[in-house]
mmCIF file of the N, C-alpha and C atoms, coordinates in Angstrom:
data_MODEL
# 
_entry.id   MODEL 
# 
loop_
_atom_site.group_PDB 
_atom_site.id 
_atom_site.type_symbol 
_atom_site.label_atom_id 
_atom_site.label_alt_id 
_atom_site.label_comp_id 
_atom_site.label_asym_id 
_atom_site.label_entity_id 
_atom_site.label_seq_id 
_atom_site.pdbx_PDB_ins_code 
_atom_site.Cartn_x 
_atom_site.Cartn_y 
_atom_site.Cartn_z 
_atom_site.occupancy 
_atom_site.B_iso_or_equiv 
_atom_site.pdbx_formal_charge 
_atom_site.auth_seq_id 
_atom_site.auth_comp_id 
_atom_site.auth_asym_id 
_atom_site.auth_atom_id 
_atom_site.pdbx_PDB_model_num 
ATOM 1   N N  . MET A 1 1  ? -5.619  -19.014 -6.301  1.00 0.00 ? 1  MET A N  1 
ATOM 2   C CA . MET A 1 1  ? -4.570  -18.593 -7.226  1.00 0.00 ? 1  MET A CA 1 
ATOM 3   C C  . MET A 1 1  ? -4.843  -19.274 -8.564  1.00 0.00 ? 1  MET A C  1 
ATOM 4   N N  . SER A 1 2  ? -4.841  -18.480 -9.617  1.00 0.00 ? 2  SER A N  1 
ATOM 5   C CA . SER A 1 2  ? -5.123  -19.041 -10.933 1.00 0.00 ? 2  SER A CA 1 
ATOM 6   C C  . SER A 1 2  ? -3.912  -19.797 -11.480 1.00 0.00 ? 2  SER A C  1 
ATOM 7   N N  . PHE A 1 3  ? -4.185  -20.628 -12.459 1.00 0.00 ? 3  PHE A N  1 
ATOM 8   C CA . PHE A 1 3  ? -3.124  -21.421 -13.070 1.00 0.00 ? 3  PHE A CA 1 
ATOM 9   C C  . PHE A 1 3  ? -2.097  -20.526 -13.748 1.00 0.00 ? 3  PHE A C  1 
ATOM 10  N N  . LYS A 1 4  ? -2.554  -19.448 -14.368 1.00 0.00 ? 4  LYS A N  1 
ATOM 11  C CA . LYS A 1 4  ? -1.650  -18.537 -15.071 1.00 0.00 ? 4  LYS A CA 1 
ATOM 12  C C  . LYS A 1 4  ? -0.658  -17.886 -14.103 1.00 0.00 ? 4  LYS A C  1 
ATOM 13  N N  . VAL A 1 5  ? -1.145  -17.469 -12.957 1.00 0.00 ? 5  VAL A N  1 
ATOM 14  C CA . VAL A 1 5  ? -0.271  -16.849 -11.954 1.00 0.00 ? 5  VAL A CA 1 
ATOM 15  C C  . VAL A 1 5  ? 0.713   -17.883 -11.410 1.00 0.00 ? 5  VAL A C  1 
ATOM 16  N N  . LEU A 1 6  ? 0.242   -19.089 -11.171 1.00 0.00 ? 6  LEU A N  1 
ATOM 17  C CA . LEU A 1 6  ? 1.111   -20.151 -10.670 1.00 0.00 ? 6  LEU A CA 1 
ATOM 18  C C  . LEU A 1 6  ? 2.199   -20.492 -11.687 1.00 0.00 ? 6  LEU A C  1 
ATOM 19  N N  . LEU A 1 7  ? 1.833   -20.555 -12.962 1.00 0.00 ? 7  LEU A N  1 
ATOM 20  C CA . LEU A 1 7  ? 2.807   -20.845 -14.005 1.00 0.00 ? 7  LEU A CA 1 
ATOM 21  C C  . LEU A 1 7  ? 3.858   -19.737 -14.101 1.00 0.00 ? 7  LEU A C  1 
ATOM 22  N N  . LYS A 1 8  ? 3.429   -18.485 -14.010 1.00 0.00 ? 8  LYS A N  1 
ATOM 23  C CA . LYS A 1 8  ? 4.378   -17.366 -14.036 1.00 0.00 ? 8  LYS A CA 1 
ATOM 24  C C  . LYS A 1 8  ? 5.327   -17.430 -12.845 1.00 0.00 ? 8  LYS A C  1 
ATOM 25  N N  . LEU A 1 9  ? 4.807   -17.777 -11.686 1.00 0.00 ? 9  LEU A N  1 
ATOM 26  C CA . LEU A 1 9  ? 5.646   -17.884 -10.489 1.00 0.00 ? 9  LEU A CA 1 
ATOM 27  C C  . LEU A 1 9  ? 6.678   -18.995 -10.639 1.00 0.00 ? 9  LEU A C  1 
ATOM 28  N N  . ILE A 1 10 ? 6.269   -20.132 -11.185 1.00 0.00 ? 10 ILE A N  1 
ATOM 29  C CA . ILE A 1 10 ? 7.190   -21.250 -11.379 1.00 0.00 ? 10 ILE A CA 1 
ATOM 30  C C  . ILE A 1 10 ? 8.293   -20.864 -12.368 1.00 0.00 ? 10 ILE A C  1 
ATOM 31  N N  . VAL A 1 11 ? 7.920   -20.232 -13.480 1.00 0.00 ? 11 VAL A N  1 
ATOM 32  C CA . VAL A 1 11 ? 8.917   -19.801 -14.471 1.00 0.00 ? 11 VAL A CA 1 
ATOM 33  C C  . VAL A 1 11 ? 9.873   -18.793 -13.849 1.00 0.00 ? 11 VAL A C  1 
ATOM 34  N N  . PHE A 1 12 ? 9.357   -17.845 -13.079 1.00 0.00 ? 12 PHE A N  1 
ATOM 35  C CA . PHE A 1 12 ? 10.201  -16.855 -12.418 1.00 0.00 ? 12 PHE A CA 1 
ATOM 36  C C  . PHE A 1 12 ? 11.197  -17.529 -11.479 1.00 0.00 ? 12 PHE A C  1 
ATOM 37  N N  . LEU A 1 13 ? 10.741  -18.502 -10.704 1.00 0.00 ? 13 LEU A N  1 
ATOM 38  C CA . LEU A 1 13 ? 11.636  -19.187 -9.771  1.00 0.00 ? 13 LEU A CA 1 
ATOM 39  C C  . LEU A 1 13 ? 12.684  -20.021 -10.492 1.00 0.00 ? 13 LEU A C  1 
ATOM 40  N N  . VAL A 1 14 ? 12.326  -20.626 -11.617 1.00 0.00 ? 14 VAL A N  1 
ATOM 41  C CA . VAL A 1 14 ? 13.305  -21.394 -12.396 1.00 0.00 ? 14 VAL A CA 1 
ATOM 42  C C  . VAL A 1 14 ? 14.385  -20.460 -12.936 1.00 0.00 ? 14 VAL A C  1 
ATOM 43  N N  . VAL A 1 15 ? 13.972  -19.315 -13.471 1.00 0.00 ? 15 VAL A N  1 
ATOM 44  C CA . VAL A 1 15 ? 14.954  -18.352 -13.990 1.00 0.00 ? 15 VAL A CA 1 
ATOM 45  C C  . VAL A 1 15 ? 15.833  -17.831 -12.859 1.00 0.00 ? 15 VAL A C  1 
ATOM 46  N N  . LEU A 1 16 ? 15.245  -17.546 -11.712 1.00 0.00 ? 16 LEU A N  1 
ATOM 47  C CA . LEU A 1 16 ? 16.024  -17.100 -10.555 1.00 0.00 ? 16 LEU A CA 1 
ATOM 48  C C  . LEU A 1 16 ? 17.029  -18.168 -10.135 1.00 0.00 ? 16 LEU A C  1 
ATOM 49  N N  . PHE A 1 17 ? 16.631  -19.434 -10.133 1.00 0.00 ? 17 PHE A N  1 
ATOM 50  C CA . PHE A 1 17 ? 17.553  -20.514 -9.794  1.00 0.00 ? 17 PHE A CA 1 
ATOM 51  C C  . PHE A 1 17 ? 18.724  -20.567 -10.772 1.00 0.00 ? 17 PHE A C  1 
ATOM 52  N N  . VAL A 1 18 ? 18.439  -20.407 -12.068 1.00 0.00 ? 18 VAL A N  1 
ATOM 53  C CA . VAL A 1 18 ? 19.512  -20.442 -13.067 1.00 0.00 ? 18 VAL A CA 1 
ATOM 54  C C  . VAL A 1 18 ? 20.513  -19.328 -12.799 1.00 0.00 ? 18 VAL A C  1 
ATOM 55  N N  . PHE A 1 19 ? 20.033  -18.135 -12.498 1.00 0.00 ? 19 PHE A N  1 
ATOM 56  C CA . PHE A 1 19 ? 20.950  -17.035 -12.226 1.00 0.00 ? 19 PHE A CA 1 
ATOM 57  C C  . PHE A 1 19 ? 21.738  -17.256 -10.940 1.00 0.00 ? 19 PHE A C  1 
ATOM 58  N N  . LEU A 1 20 ? 21.109  -17.806 -9.935  1.00 0.00 ? 20 LEU A N  1 
ATOM 59  C CA . LEU A 1 20 ? 21.851  -18.109 -8.710  1.00 0.00 ? 20 LEU A CA 1 
ATOM 60  C C  . LEU A 1 20 ? 22.884  -19.211 -8.945  1.00 0.00 ? 20 LEU A C  1 
ATOM 61  N N  . TYR A 1 21 ? 22.536  -20.199 -9.758  1.00 0.00 ? 21 TYR A N  1 
ATOM 62  C CA . TYR A 1 21 ? 23.461  -21.279 -10.092 1.00 0.00 ? 21 TYR A CA 1 
ATOM 63  C C  . TYR A 1 21 ? 24.659  -20.745 -10.876 1.00 0.00 ? 21 TYR A C  1 
ATOM 64  N N  . ILE A 1 22 ? 24.389  -19.851 -11.835 1.00 0.00 ? 22 ILE A N  1 
ATOM 65  C CA . ILE A 1 22 ? 25.474  -19.226 -12.593 1.00 0.00 ? 22 ILE A CA 1 
ATOM 66  C C  . ILE A 1 22 ? 26.377  -18.436 -11.651 1.00 0.00 ? 22 ILE A C  1 
ATOM 67  N N  . GLY A 1 23 ? 25.770  -17.705 -10.751 1.00 0.00 ? 23 GLY A N  1 
ATOM 68  C CA . GLY A 1 23 ? 26.552  -16.900 -9.817  1.00 0.00 ? 23 GLY A CA 1 
ATOM 69  C C  . GLY A 1 23 ? 27.399  -17.719 -8.873  1.00 0.00 ? 23 GLY A C  1 
ATOM 70  N N  . ALA A 1 24 ? 26.924  -18.895 -8.500  1.00 0.00 ? 24 ALA A N  1 
ATOM 71  C CA . ALA A 1 24 ? 27.671  -19.742 -7.572  1.00 0.00 ? 24 ALA A CA 1 
ATOM 72  C C  . ALA A 1 24 ? 28.947  -20.283 -8.194  1.00 0.00 ? 24 ALA A C  1 
ATOM 73  N N  . TYR A 1 25 ? 28.978  -20.429 -9.516  1.00 0.00 ? 25 TYR A N  1 
ATOM 74  C CA . TYR A 1 25 ? 30.130  -21.033 -10.171 1.00 0.00 ? 25 TYR A CA 1 
ATOM 75  C C  . TYR A 1 25 ? 30.926  -20.056 -11.023 1.00 0.00 ? 25 TYR A C  1 
ATOM 76  N N  . ASN A 1 26 ? 30.611  -18.781 -10.994 1.00 0.00 ? 26 ASN A N  1 
ATOM 77  C CA . ASN A 1 26 ? 31.352  -17.766 -11.744 1.00 0.00 ? 26 ASN A CA 1 
ATOM 78  C C  . ASN A 1 26 ? 31.897  -16.721 -10.776 1.00 0.00 ? 26 ASN A C  1 
ATOM 79  N N  . LYS A 1 27 ? 32.959  -17.078 -10.109 1.00 0.00 ? 27 LYS A N  1 
ATOM 80  C CA . LYS A 1 27 ? 33.557  -16.205 -9.099  1.00 0.00 ? 27 LYS A CA 1 
ATOM 81  C C  . LYS A 1 27 ? 34.644  -15.301 -9.670  1.00 0.00 ? 27 LYS A C  1 
ATOM 82  N N  . GLN A 1 28 ? 35.029  -15.506 -10.929 1.00 0.00 ? 28 GLN A N  1 
ATOM 83  C CA . GLN A 1 28 ? 36.116  -14.718 -11.498 1.00 0.00 ? 28 GLN A CA 1 
ATOM 84  C C  . GLN A 1 28 ? 35.663  -13.272 -11.754 1.00 0.00 ? 28 GLN A C  1 
ATOM 85  N N  . THR A 1 29 ? 36.640  -12.415 -11.888 1.00 0.00 ? 29 THR A N  1 
ATOM 86  C CA . THR A 1 29 ? 36.376  -11.006 -12.157 1.00 0.00 ? 29 THR A CA 1 
ATOM 87  C C  . THR A 1 29 ? 36.049  -10.823 -13.629 1.00 0.00 ? 29 THR A C  1 
ATOM 88  N N  . ALA A 1 30 ? 35.073  -9.971  -13.894 1.00 0.00 ? 30 ALA A N  1 
ATOM 89  C CA . ALA A 1 30 ? 34.668  -9.690  -15.270 1.00 0.00 ? 30 ALA A CA 1 
ATOM 90  C C  . ALA A 1 30 ? 34.658  -8.184  -15.490 1.00 0.00 ? 30 ALA A C  1 
ATOM 91  N N  . ASP A 1 31 ? 34.863  -7.784  -16.724 1.00 0.00 ? 31 ASP A N  1 
ATOM 92  C CA . ASP A 1 31 ? 34.790  -6.368  -17.089 1.00 0.00 ? 31 ASP A CA 1 
ATOM 93  C C  . ASP A 1 31 ? 33.410  -6.073  -17.644 1.00 0.00 ? 31 ASP A C  1 
ATOM 94  N N  . PHE A 1 32 ? 32.827  -4.994  -17.163 1.00 0.00 ? 32 PHE A N  1 
ATOM 95  C CA . PHE A 1 32 ? 31.533  -4.546  -17.670 1.00 0.00 ? 32 PHE A CA 1 
ATOM 96  C C  . PHE A 1 32 ? 31.737  -3.187  -18.313 1.00 0.00 ? 32 PHE A C  1 
ATOM 97  N N  . ASN A 1 33 ? 31.548  -3.124  -19.622 1.00 0.00 ? 33 ASN A N  1 
ATOM 98  C CA . ASN A 1 33 ? 31.749  -1.885  -20.369 1.00 0.00 ? 33 ASN A CA 1 
ATOM 99  C C  . ASN A 1 33 ? 30.407  -1.231  -20.665 1.00 0.00 ? 33 ASN A C  1 
ATOM 100 N N  . PHE A 1 34 ? 30.267  0.013   -20.271 1.00 0.00 ? 34 PHE A N  1 
ATOM 101 C CA . PHE A 1 34 ? 29.083  0.813   -20.577 1.00 0.00 ? 34 PHE A CA 1 
ATOM 102 C C  . PHE A 1 34 ? 29.565  2.242   -20.798 1.00 0.00 ? 34 PHE A C  1 
ATOM 103 N N  . PRO A 1 35 ? 30.035  2.535   -22.022 1.00 0.00 ? 35 PRO A N  1 
ATOM 104 C CA . PRO A 1 35 ? 30.718  3.803   -22.284 1.00 0.00 ? 35 PRO A CA 1 
ATOM 105 C C  . PRO A 1 35 ? 29.868  5.053   -22.075 1.00 0.00 ? 35 PRO A C  1 
ATOM 106 N N  . ILE A 1 36 ? 28.557  4.923   -22.091 1.00 0.00 ? 36 ILE A N  1 
ATOM 107 C CA . ILE A 1 36 ? 27.708  6.103   -21.893 1.00 0.00 ? 36 ILE A CA 1 
ATOM 108 C C  . ILE A 1 36 ? 27.886  6.661   -20.474 1.00 0.00 ? 36 ILE A C  1 
ATOM 109 N N  . LEU A 1 37 ? 28.040  5.770   -19.494 1.00 0.00 ? 37 LEU A N  1 
ATOM 110 C CA . LEU A 1 37 ? 28.141  6.216   -18.109 1.00 0.00 ? 37 LEU A CA 1 
ATOM 111 C C  . LEU A 1 37 ? 29.565  6.401   -17.608 1.00 0.00 ? 37 LEU A C  1 
ATOM 112 N N  . GLN A 1 38 ? 30.496  5.572   -18.094 1.00 0.00 ? 38 GLN A N  1 
ATOM 113 C CA . GLN A 1 38 ? 31.873  5.724   -17.631 1.00 0.00 ? 38 GLN A CA 1 
ATOM 114 C C  . GLN A 1 38 ? 32.829  5.271   -18.719 1.00 0.00 ? 38 GLN A C  1 
ATOM 115 N N  . ASP A 1 39 ? 33.989  5.915   -18.755 1.00 0.00 ? 39 ASP A N  1 
ATOM 116 C CA . ASP A 1 39 ? 34.949  5.670   -19.838 1.00 0.00 ? 39 ASP A CA 1 
ATOM 117 C C  . ASP A 1 39 ? 35.684  4.344   -19.709 1.00 0.00 ? 39 ASP A C  1 
ATOM 118 N N  . LYS A 1 40 ? 36.105  4.000   -18.519 1.00 0.00 ? 40 LYS A N  1 
ATOM 119 C CA . LYS A 1 40 ? 36.871  2.767   -18.341 1.00 0.00 ? 40 LYS A CA 1 
ATOM 120 C C  . LYS A 1 40 ? 35.950  1.633   -17.871 1.00 0.00 ? 40 LYS A C  1 
ATOM 121 N N  . PRO A 1 41 ? 36.321  0.391   -18.142 1.00 0.00 ? 41 PRO A N  1 
ATOM 122 C CA . PRO A 1 41 ? 35.468  -0.747  -17.752 1.00 0.00 ? 41 PRO A CA 1 
ATOM 123 C C  . PRO A 1 41 ? 35.345  -0.862  -16.234 1.00 0.00 ? 41 PRO A C  1 
ATOM 124 N N  . TYR A 1 42 ? 34.196  -1.315  -15.809 1.00 0.00 ? 42 TYR A N  1 
ATOM 125 C CA . TYR A 1 42 ? 33.921  -1.560  -14.406 1.00 0.00 ? 42 TYR A CA 1 
ATOM 126 C C  . TYR A 1 42 ? 34.267  -3.011  -14.110 1.00 0.00 ? 42 TYR A C  1 
ATOM 127 N N  . LYS A 1 43 ? 35.225  -3.258  -13.207 1.00 0.00 ? 43 LYS A N  1 
ATOM 128 C CA . LYS A 1 43 ? 35.659  -4.614  -12.869 1.00 0.00 ? 43 LYS A CA 1 
ATOM 129 C C  . LYS A 1 43 ? 34.885  -5.084  -11.640 1.00 0.00 ? 43 LYS A C  1 
ATOM 130 N N  . THR A 1 44 ? 34.211  -6.214  -11.794 1.00 0.00 ? 44 THR A N  1 
ATOM 131 C CA . THR A 1 44 ? 33.431  -6.771  -10.697 1.00 0.00 ? 44 THR A CA 1 
ATOM 132 C C  . THR A 1 44 ? 33.318  -8.282  -10.875 1.00 0.00 ? 44 THR A C  1 
ATOM 133 N N  . ASP A 1 45 ? 32.764  -8.957  -9.886  1.00 0.00 ? 45 ASP A N  1 
ATOM 134 C CA . ASP A 1 45 ? 32.532  -10.392 -10.004 1.00 0.00 ? 45 ASP A CA 1 
ATOM 135 C C  . ASP A 1 45 ? 31.447  -10.647 -11.046 1.00 0.00 ? 45 ASP A C  1 
ATOM 136 N N  . ALA A 1 46 ? 31.561  -11.770 -11.733 1.00 0.00 ? 46 ALA A N  1 
ATOM 137 C CA . ALA A 1 46 ? 30.624  -12.095 -12.805 1.00 0.00 ? 46 ALA A CA 1 
ATOM 138 C C  . ALA A 1 46 ? 29.194  -12.233 -12.285 1.00 0.00 ? 46 ALA A C  1 
ATOM 139 N N  . TRP A 1 47 ? 29.025  -12.775 -11.081 1.00 0.00 ? 47 TRP A N  1 
ATOM 140 C CA . TRP A 1 47 ? 27.671  -12.964 -10.564 1.00 0.00 ? 47 TRP A CA 1 
ATOM 141 C C  . TRP A 1 47 ? 26.964  -11.643 -10.355 1.00 0.00 ? 47 TRP A C  1 
ATOM 142 N N  . GLU A 1 48 ? 27.692  -10.565 -10.031 1.00 0.00 ? 48 GLU A N  1 
ATOM 143 C CA . GLU A 1 48 ? 27.058  -9.260  -9.851  1.00 0.00 ? 48 GLU A CA 1 
ATOM 144 C C  . GLU A 1 48 ? 26.498  -8.731  -11.167 1.00 0.00 ? 48 GLU A C  1 
ATOM 145 N N  . ILE A 1 49 ? 27.204  -8.977  -12.252 1.00 0.00 ? 49 ILE A N  1 
ATOM 146 C CA . ILE A 1 49 ? 26.721  -8.558  -13.569 1.00 0.00 ? 49 ILE A CA 1 
ATOM 147 C C  . ILE A 1 49 ? 25.486  -9.373  -13.945 1.00 0.00 ? 49 ILE A C  1 
ATOM 148 N N  . TYR A 1 50 ? 25.522  -10.689 -13.745 1.00 0.00 ? 50 TYR A N  1 
ATOM 149 C CA . TYR A 1 50 ? 24.366  -11.536 -14.045 1.00 0.00 ? 50 TYR A CA 1 
ATOM 150 C C  . TYR A 1 50 ? 23.151  -11.088 -13.232 1.00 0.00 ? 50 TYR A C  1 
ATOM 151 N N  . PHE A 1 51 ? 23.349  -10.868 -11.939 1.00 0.00 ? 51 PHE A N  1 
ATOM 152 C CA . PHE A 1 51 ? 22.237  -10.468 -11.087 1.00 0.00 ? 51 PHE A CA 1 
ATOM 153 C C  . PHE A 1 51 ? 21.700  -9.098  -11.482 1.00 0.00 ? 51 PHE A C  1 
ATOM 154 N N  . GLY A 1 52 ? 22.595  -8.178  -11.817 1.00 0.00 ? 52 GLY A N  1 
ATOM 155 C CA . GLY A 1 52 ? 22.161  -6.848  -12.237 1.00 0.00 ? 52 GLY A CA 1 
ATOM 156 C C  . GLY A 1 52 ? 21.327  -6.888  -13.504 1.00 0.00 ? 52 GLY A C  1 
ATOM 157 N N  . MET A 1 53 ? 21.738  -7.687  -14.472 1.00 0.00 ? 53 MET A N  1 
ATOM 158 C CA . MET A 1 53 ? 20.969  -7.814  -15.713 1.00 0.00 ? 53 MET A CA 1 
ATOM 159 C C  . MET A 1 53 ? 19.621  -8.483  -15.442 1.00 0.00 ? 53 MET A C  1 
ATOM 160 N N  . PHE A 1 54 ? 19.597  -9.452  -14.527 1.00 0.00 ? 54 PHE A N  1 
ATOM 161 C CA . PHE A 1 54 ? 18.343  -10.101 -14.152 1.00 0.00 ? 54 PHE A CA 1 
ATOM 162 C C  . PHE A 1 54 ? 17.401  -9.094  -13.491 1.00 0.00 ? 54 PHE A C  1 
ATOM 163 N N  . ALA A 1 55 ? 17.930  -8.271  -12.590 1.00 0.00 ? 55 ALA A N  1 
ATOM 164 C CA . ALA A 1 55 ? 17.110  -7.286  -11.905 1.00 0.00 ? 55 ALA A CA 1 
ATOM 165 C C  . ALA A 1 55 ? 16.539  -6.266  -12.887 1.00 0.00 ? 55 ALA A C  1 
ATOM 166 N N  . VAL A 1 56 ? 17.348  -5.824  -13.832 1.00 0.00 ? 56 VAL A N  1 
ATOM 167 C CA . VAL A 1 56 ? 16.857  -4.889  -14.850 1.00 0.00 ? 56 VAL A CA 1 
ATOM 168 C C  . VAL A 1 56 ? 15.736  -5.530  -15.655 1.00 0.00 ? 56 VAL A C  1 
ATOM 169 N N  . GLY A 1 57 ? 15.880  -6.787  -16.010 1.00 0.00 ? 57 GLY A N  1 
ATOM 170 C CA . GLY A 1 57 ? 14.845  -7.495  -16.753 1.00 0.00 ? 57 GLY A CA 1 
ATOM 171 C C  . GLY A 1 57 ? 13.559  -7.652  -15.963 1.00 0.00 ? 57 GLY A C  1 
ATOM 172 N N  . VAL A 1 58 ? 13.684  -7.937  -14.670 1.00 0.00 ? 58 VAL A N  1 
ATOM 173 C CA . VAL A 1 58 ? 12.493  -8.085  -13.822 1.00 0.00 ? 58 VAL A CA 1 
ATOM 174 C C  . VAL A 1 58 ? 11.757  -6.758  -13.707 1.00 0.00 ? 58 VAL A C  1 
ATOM 175 N N  . PHE A 1 59 ? 12.490  -5.666  -13.481 1.00 0.00 ? 59 PHE A N  1 
ATOM 176 C CA . PHE A 1 59 ? 11.843  -4.361  -13.389 1.00 0.00 ? 59 PHE A CA 1 
ATOM 177 C C  . PHE A 1 59 ? 11.202  -3.954  -14.711 1.00 0.00 ? 59 PHE A C  1 
ATOM 178 N N  . ALA A 1 60 ? 11.886  -4.213  -15.814 1.00 0.00 ? 60 ALA A N  1 
ATOM 179 C CA . ALA A 1 60 ? 11.319  -3.883  -17.120 1.00 0.00 ? 60 ALA A CA 1 
ATOM 180 C C  . ALA A 1 60 ? 10.052  -4.702  -17.375 1.00 0.00 ? 60 ALA A C  1 
ATOM 181 N N  . GLY A 1 61 ? 10.078  -5.975  -17.042 1.00 0.00 ? 61 GLY A N  1 
ATOM 182 C CA . GLY A 1 61 ? 8.895   -6.808  -17.210 1.00 0.00 ? 61 GLY A CA 1 
ATOM 183 C C  . GLY A 1 61 ? 7.748   -6.362  -16.321 1.00 0.00 ? 61 GLY A C  1 
ATOM 184 N N  . ALA A 1 62 ? 8.059   -5.970  -15.096 1.00 0.00 ? 62 ALA A N  1 
ATOM 185 C CA . ALA A 1 62 ? 7.014   -5.495  -14.186 1.00 0.00 ? 62 ALA A CA 1 
ATOM 186 C C  . ALA A 1 62 ? 6.374   -4.212  -14.710 1.00 0.00 ? 62 ALA A C  1 
ATOM 187 N N  . ILE A 1 63 ? 7.183   -3.312  -15.230 1.00 0.00 ? 63 ILE A N  1 
ATOM 188 C CA . ILE A 1 63 ? 6.644   -2.060  -15.767 1.00 0.00 ? 63 ILE A CA 1 
ATOM 189 C C  . ILE A 1 63 ? 5.775   -2.340  -16.986 1.00 0.00 ? 63 ILE A C  1 
ATOM 190 N N  . LEU A 1 64 ? 6.209   -3.251  -17.852 1.00 0.00 ? 64 LEU A N  1 
ATOM 191 C CA . LEU A 1 64 ? 5.417   -3.588  -19.034 1.00 0.00 ? 64 LEU A CA 1 
ATOM 192 C C  . LEU A 1 64 ? 4.116   -4.292  -18.663 1.00 0.00 ? 64 LEU A C  1 
ATOM 193 N N  . MET A 1 65 ? 4.119   -5.079  -17.605 1.00 0.00 ? 65 MET A N  1 
ATOM 194 C CA . MET A 1 65 ? 2.918   -5.802  -17.198 1.00 0.00 ? 65 MET A CA 1 
ATOM 195 C C  . MET A 1 65 ? 1.902   -4.906  -16.502 1.00 0.00 ? 65 MET A C  1 
ATOM 196 N N  . LEU A 1 66 ? 2.324   -3.756  -15.977 1.00 0.00 ? 66 LEU A N  1 
ATOM 197 C CA . LEU A 1 66 ? 1.394   -2.862  -15.300 1.00 0.00 ? 66 LEU A CA 1 
ATOM 198 C C  . LEU A 1 66 ? 0.323   -2.364  -16.258 1.00 0.00 ? 66 LEU A C  1 
ATOM 199 N N  . GLY A 1 67 ? 0.728   -1.977  -17.436 1.00 0.00 ? 67 GLY A N  1 
ATOM 200 C CA . GLY A 1 67 ? -0.232  -1.517  -18.441 1.00 0.00 ? 67 GLY A CA 1 
ATOM 201 C C  . GLY A 1 67 ? -0.968  -0.265  -17.999 1.00 0.00 ? 67 GLY A C  1 
ATOM 202 N N  . GLY A 1 68 ? -1.472  0.475   -18.946 1.00 0.00 ? 68 GLY A N  1 
ATOM 203 C CA . GLY A 1 68 ? -2.179  1.697   -18.607 1.00 0.00 ? 68 GLY A CA 1 
ATOM 204 C C  . GLY A 1 68 ? -3.567  1.741   -19.211 1.00 0.00 ? 68 GLY A C  1 
ATOM 205 N N  . GLY A 1 69 ? -3.953  0.676   -19.906 1.00 0.00 ? 69 GLY A N  1 
ATOM 206 C CA . GLY A 1 69 ? -5.242  0.669   -20.580 1.00 0.00 ? 69 GLY A CA 1 
ATOM 207 C C  . GLY A 1 69 ? -6.380  0.321   -19.651 1.00 0.00 ? 69 GLY A C  1 
ATOM 208 N N  . LYS A 1 70 ? -7.599  0.437   -20.203 1.00 0.00 ? 70 LYS A N  1 
ATOM 209 C CA . LYS A 1 70 ? -8.779  0.093   -19.426 1.00 0.00 ? 70 LYS A CA 1 
ATOM 210 C C  . LYS A 1 70 ? -8.905  -1.412  -19.317 1.00 0.00 ? 70 LYS A C  1 
ATOM 211 N N  . GLY A 1 71 ? -9.492  -1.872  -18.241 1.00 0.00 ? 71 GLY A N  1 
ATOM 212 C CA . GLY A 1 71 ? -9.710  -3.288  -18.047 1.00 0.00 ? 71 GLY A CA 1 
ATOM 213 C C  . GLY A 1 71 ? -10.813 -3.800  -18.960 1.00 0.00 ? 71 GLY A C  1 
ATOM 214 N N  . ARG A 1 72 ? -10.975 -5.112  -19.024 1.00 0.00 ? 72 ARG A N  1 
ATOM 215 C CA . ARG A 1 72 ? -11.987 -5.711  -19.885 1.00 0.00 ? 72 ARG A CA 1 
ATOM 216 C C  . ARG A 1 72 ? -13.367 -5.710  -19.237 1.00 0.00 ? 72 ARG A C  1 
ATOM 217 N N  . GLY A 1 73 ? -13.416 -5.650  -17.938 1.00 0.00 ? 73 GLY A N  1 
ATOM 218 C CA . GLY A 1 73 ? -14.705 -5.717  -17.237 1.00 0.00 ? 73 GLY A CA 1 
ATOM 219 C C  . GLY A 1 73 ? -15.452 -4.398  -17.296 1.00 0.00 ? 73 GLY A C  1 
ATOM 220 N N  . ALA A 1 74 ? -16.734 -4.469  -17.027 1.00 0.00 ? 74 ALA A N  1 
ATOM 221 C CA . ALA A 1 74 ? -17.556 -3.260  -17.006 1.00 0.00 ? 74 ALA A CA 1 
ATOM 222 C C  . ALA A 1 74 ? -17.289 -2.488  -15.720 1.00 0.00 ? 74 ALA A C  1 
ATOM 223 N N  . SER A 1 75 ? -17.279 -1.171  -15.837 1.00 0.00 ? 75 SER A N  1 
ATOM 224 C CA . SER A 1 75 ? -17.049 -0.356  -14.640 1.00 0.00 ? 75 SER A CA 1 
ATOM 225 C C  . SER A 1 75 ? -18.336 -0.232  -13.844 1.00 0.00 ? 75 SER A C  1 
ATOM 226 N N  . LYS A 1 76 ? -18.236 0.216   -12.620 1.00 0.00 ? 76 LYS A N  1 
ATOM 227 C CA . LYS A 1 76 ? -19.396 0.346   -11.750 1.00 0.00 ? 76 LYS A CA 1 
ATOM 228 C C  . LYS A 1 76 ? -20.330 1.453   -12.231 1.00 0.00 ? 76 LYS A C  1 
ATOM 229 N N  . SER A 1 77 ? -19.800 2.437   -12.931 1.00 0.00 ? 77 SER A N  1 
ATOM 230 C CA . SER A 1 77 ? -20.636 3.535   -13.392 1.00 0.00 ? 77 SER A CA 1 
ATOM 231 C C  . SER A 1 77 ? -21.540 3.127   -14.559 1.00 0.00 ? 77 SER A C  1 
ATOM 232 N N  . ASP A 1 78 ? -21.245 1.982   -15.211 1.00 0.00 ? 78 ASP A N  1 
ATOM 233 C CA . ASP A 1 78 ? -22.062 1.519   -16.328 1.00 0.00 ? 78 ASP A CA 1 
ATOM 234 C C  . ASP A 1 78 ? -23.359 0.854   -15.869 1.00 0.00 ? 78 ASP A C  1 
ATOM 235 N N  . LYS A 1 79 ? -23.465 0.503   -14.626 1.00 0.00 ? 79 LYS A N  1 
ATOM 236 C CA . LYS A 1 79 ? -24.654 -0.222  -14.131 1.00 0.00 ? 79 LYS A CA 1 
ATOM 237 C C  . LYS A 1 79 ? -25.804 0.676   -13.875 1.00 0.00 ? 79 LYS A C  1 
# 
């Protein structure tokens, strides 16, 4: 495992811990407003909103990291 992958994993776990810590101490109900999808606010626990935003960020980051360009290495057909 390369150092870069290990560093990314450590950062990911630290961020996950922060969100779990926030969720453990925010049990009150919160309003989530998103007028494009629904007119009235969605009432839910605060940790669900935090986790949902974290999940959206993880998926967005994963999609951005996939990339669609060619790799830097030479292809097998070039040999």
